[in-house]
N, C-alpha and C positions, 0 to 999 in steps of 0.2 A: 345684715338682717334689719328689716324696717322696724320702726317704732311700733307700728300697728301689730306686726307679727309678735314682737316681744310682749306687748300688752295682752294679746290674745293667749299666748302661752302662759303668761302669769295668771290670767283669769282662769284658765283651764286647771292650772296647778292648785289655785285656791278652791275651785269647785271640787277637785279630787280630795283635798284635805277635808272639806266639809262633808263629803260623802263618807270618808273614812271615820270621821267623828260621829256621824249619824249611825254608822254600822256598829261602832263601839258602844254607843249609848243604847241602841236597841238590844245588843247582845247583853249588856249589863242589866237591863230591865228584865230580860228573859232568863237571866241567871246562867247564861252560856259564856264560856271563855271566848273572848273576841279573837279574831284572826290577828296575826302579827301584821302591823301596818307596813306596807311597802314604801320605800322612800319616794316622795312625790316631786320634790323640787331638785332640780339640778342647777348648778350655779348660773347658767345662762338664762334660766327662767325666774330666778329670784328677783324680787323687786328691789328698788333702791332702799338703803337702810332707813332713810327718812320716811318713805312710804310705809315700810314695814312697822316702824315705831308708831306712826300715826294710826295704822290699821289696828295694831294691838291696843292702843289707847282707846279707840272707839269700841273695840270688842269688850274690853274690861269695863268701860262705862256702862254698857248695856247688860253685862253679866251681873253687875252689882246693883242694877236697878230693882226697885220693888216689883213684886209680881203684879200683873195687870189686875188680878182679882181684888187685891187689897186697894189698888188705886180706884177701881170702880166702886168698891164699897165705901171708901172715903168720900168720893164724889157724890154718891147717893145721900150720905148723911149731910153733907154740906147743902145740897139742894133741898133736902127735907127741912132742915132747920131754917134755911133762908125763906122757904115758903111759909113755914109756921110763923116766923117773925112778921112776914108781910100780912098774913091773915090777922095776927094779933094787932098790928098797927092799924089795919082796916077797921077792926071792931072798936078799937080805942078811938079812932077818928069819928066813927058813927056815933059812939057814945057822947063825945064832946059836942058834936054837931047837933045831936038831938036835944041836949040840955041847954043850949044857948039860943 
């Protein structure tokens, strides 16, 4: 079996897992009991343990990340106060420039 075929099968298995996760989340939001998941990975399709560990680490990293709405809100406040400070410095500079 070629490396490309193994990688394609692994990618297909990952896509099937994602599809099943989406189905479970949709069912949970709708208040419907989800269908029992069918096994998706067979041993020949499983990635290497190092790849699986790295993939799980990346998934956990983004799962625990702050929601984008709070990041956007925080960024807006930073830009607002930075602009406010620049306007204040500009007014202060004009004040000192006008009195000297």
